[in-house]
C-alpha positions as semicolon CSV with decimal commas, in nm:
position;residue;x (nm);y (nm);z (nm)
1;M;-0,299;0,168;0,453
2;A;0,061;0,148;0,339
3;Q;0,099;0,332;0,010
4;R;0,304;0,169;-0,260
5;A;0,577;0,383;-0,406
6;P;0,614;0,393;-0,785
7;R;0,802;0,086;-0,894
8;D;1,099;0,118;-1,124
9;T;1,285;-0,199;-1,036
10;T;1,295;-0,451;-0,755
11;L;1,506;-0,312;-0,471
12;T;1,729;-0,522;-0,247
13;A;1,768;-0,452;0,125
14;E;2,110;-0,309;0,042
15;D;1,956;-0,068;-0,215
16;F;1,677;0,025;0,027
17;L;1,922;0,124;0,301
18;T;2,035;0,425;0,094
19;H;1,715;0,488;-0,100
20;P;1,564;0,838;-0,042
21;S;1,241;0,684;0,093
22;A;1,436;0,506;0,368
23;T;1,445;0,833;0,559
24;E;1,065;0,825;0,583
25;R;0,840;0,567;0,748
26;S;0,862;0,288;0,495
27;E;0,921;-0,084;0,461
28;L;1,047;-0,301;0,176
29;V;0,816;-0,588;0,083
30;R;0,950;-0,827;-0,179
31;G;1,143;-0,547;-0,344
32;E;0,859;-0,293;-0,337
33;I;0,863;0,014;-0,112
34;R;0,561;0,057;0,112
35;M;0,518;0,408;0,247
36;N;0,339;0,458;0,580
37;P;0,203;0,786;0,716
38;P;0,373;0,920;1,031
39;A;0,243;0,772;1,354
40;G;-0,031;0,962;1,537
41;G;-0,016;1,054;1,904
42;V;-0,197;0,746;2,036
43;H;0,025;0,516;1,831
44;G;0,341;0,694;1,952
45;L;0,234;0,689;2,315
46;V;0,142;0,317;2,311
47;S;0,460;0,222;2,119
48;G;0,666;0,419;2,369
49;N;0,498;0,251;2,666
50;V;0,557;-0,096;2,519
51;F;0,923;-0,020;2,448
52;R;0,979;0,127;2,796
53;L;0,820;-0,166;2,980
54;L;0,984;-0,431;2,765
55;S;1,327;-0,267;2,752
56;T;1,338;-0,217;3,128
57;H;1,277;-0,587;3,190
58;V;1,514;-0,707;2,916
59;S;1,795;-0,478;3,031
60;M;1,750;-0,563;3,399
61;H;1,774;-0,937;3,327
62;R;2,030;-0,910;3,047
63;L;1,817;-1,107;2,806
64;G;1,915;-0,933;2,486
65;V;1,828;-0,608;2,310
66;C;1,500;-0,423;2,251
67;F;1,466;-0,208;1,942
68;A;1,243;0,094;1,908
69;D;0,994;0,182;1,637
70;S;1,122;0,180;1,277
71;T;1,423;-0,048;1,327
72;G;1,454;-0,247;1,006
73;F;1,488;-0,624;0,999
74;D;1,605;-0,784;0,672
75;L;1,384;-1,090;0,718
76;P;1,520;-1,436;0,638
77;N;1,327;-1,659;0,394
78;L;1,173;-1,348;0,233
79;P;1,375;-1,198;-0,051
80;H;1,407;-0,818;-0,050
81;T;1,185;-0,773;0,259
82;V;1,267;-0,529;0,539
83;R;1,000;-0,497;0,808
84;A;1,007;-0,241;1,091
85;P;0,795;-0,343;1,393
86;D;0,678;-0,080;1,642
87;A;0,896;-0,248;1,906
88;S;1,098;-0,568;1,901
89;F;1,327;-0,791;2,102
90;V;1,621;-1,014;2,006
91;R;1,780;-1,261;2,250
92;T;2,151;-1,215;2,325
93;D;2,247;-1,547;2,165
94;R;2,081;-1,447;1,836
95;L;2,241;-1,102;1,797
96;P;2,480;-1,073;1,500
97;R;2,834;-1,187;1,589
98;E;2,982;-0,882;1,418
99;G;2,769;-0,663;1,643
100;I;2,493;-0,420;1,560
101;T;2,585;-0,210;1,256
102;A;2,419;0,068;1,058
103;R;2,271;-0,195;0,826
104;Y;1,934;-0,359;0,875
105;L;1,944;-0,646;1,121
106;P;1,986;-0,966;0,912
107;L;1,746;-1,176;1,120
108;A;1,391;-1,206;1,247
109;P;1,324;-1,064;1,594
110;D;1,220;-1,311;1,863
111;L;0,931;-1,074;1,950
112;A;0,770;-0,824;1,713
113;V;0,515;-0,573;1,840
114;E;0,266;-0,405;1,606
115;V;0,047;-0,118;1,726
116;L;-0,252;-0,079;1,496
117;S;-0,291;0,255;1,320
118;P;-0,607;0,401;1,172
119;S;-0,449;0,373;0,826
120;E;-0,365;0,001;0,859
121;T;-0,599;-0,238;0,682
122;A;-0,675;-0,597;0,780
123;S;-0,491;-0,719;0,471
124;D;-0,183;-0,508;0,561
125;L;-0,177;-0,671;0,905
126;E;-0,233;-1,023;0,769
127;E;0,055;-0,973;0,526
128;K;0,286;-0,861;0,809
129;L;0,185;-1,154;1,029
130;A;0,245;-1,397;0,743
131;D;0,589;-1,244;0,679
132;Y;0,677;-1,271;1,049
133;R;0,570;-1,640;1,050
134;T;0,773;-1,714;0,736
135;A;1,080;-1,537;0,879
136;G;1,058;-1,735;1,204
137;V;0,938;-1,473;1,455
138;S;0,842;-1,669;1,769
139;L;0,595;-1,421;1,918
140;V;0,396;-1,121;1,791
141;W;0,188;-0,884;2,002
142;V;-0,072;-0,690;1,804
143;I;-0,198;-0,398;2,009
144;D;-0,530;-0,232;1,927
145;P;-0,543;0,101;2,116
146;S;-0,902;0,173;2,017
147;K;-1,027;-0,155;2,171
148;R;-0,754;-0,163;2,435
149;L;-0,682;-0,521;2,338
150;V;-0,368;-0,725;2,273
151;S;-0,366;-1,020;2,036
152;V;-0,091;-1,268;2,118
153;V;0,026;-1,457;1,811
154;A;0,265;-1,737;1,904
155;A;0,433;-1,969;1,653
156;A;0,271;-2,292;1,774
157;A;-0,041;-2,184;1,959
158;P;-0,385;-2,042;1,888
159;I;-0,418;-1,663;1,894
160;R;-0,507;-1,527;2,239
161;F;-0,684;-1,200;2,306
162;L;-0,613;-1,010;2,625
163;R;-0,820;-0,721;2,752
164;E;-0,706;-0,418;2,950
165;D;-0,780;-0,587;3,288
166;E;-0,565;-0,893;3,206
167;T;-0,192;-0,961;3,229
168;L;0,040;-1,025;2,938
169;D;0,353;-1,236;2,975
170;G;0,653;-1,298;2,753
171;A;0,613;-1,678;2,765
172;D;0,946;-1,850;2,697
173;V;1,041;-1,580;2,441
174;V;1,093;-1,302;2,698
175;P;1,140;-1,502;3,022
176;G;0,995;-1,344;3,334
177;F;0,825;-1,055;3,155
178;S;0,477;-0,982;3,290
179;C;0,274;-0,666;3,261
180;P;-0,089;-0,558;3,296
181;V;-0,223;-0,489;2,947
182;A;-0,345;-0,153;3,089
183;G;0,023;-0,051;3,121
184;F;0,047;-0,024;2,745
185;F;-0,231;0,235;2,744
186;E;-0,099;0,444;3,035
187;G;-0,140;0,812;2,968
188;L;-0,415;0,781;2,704
189;T;-0,697;0,895;2,931
190;R;-0,481;1,132;3,134
191;F;-0,410;1,348;2,830
192;A;-0,736;1,300;2,646
């Protein structure tokens, strides 16, 4: 569960960028800092696998840019809200014209990936998914390492659930991307 930091005033994304808590795992949700515990080993391994598989495809086909865990997005349509997916993708034509700077990205990713952590509650996840919808994220993959399951949340489609023996694709958001769901969990049993 994301812990709420003591609230003095409502922070903006600009304030949050230089706030002392910004050096820790945290997000800004409507001006309030939400602290998250550091990721555990399973979370880190799965997030790394997702980023590696996605980034390889995106780079090879020059589709845009993938961002690793904890990259902040200053989400549109949500005042003072900076979310940091576990992995994300932005198409080339949507990248900021001024380039990528040290500031939070002032847009919603095309794809956001969330890897469930033991500390994350159902209400935490629902709030993130609602924020992603409001901001205009086209596709979200929610990965549950304990069940080895991926929930595919697309903007205009019912939620799909894919098991380890099925194949995930990037639909029209990440054209041509396809991967066995089991690829996200590679290494979990080898090192257990």
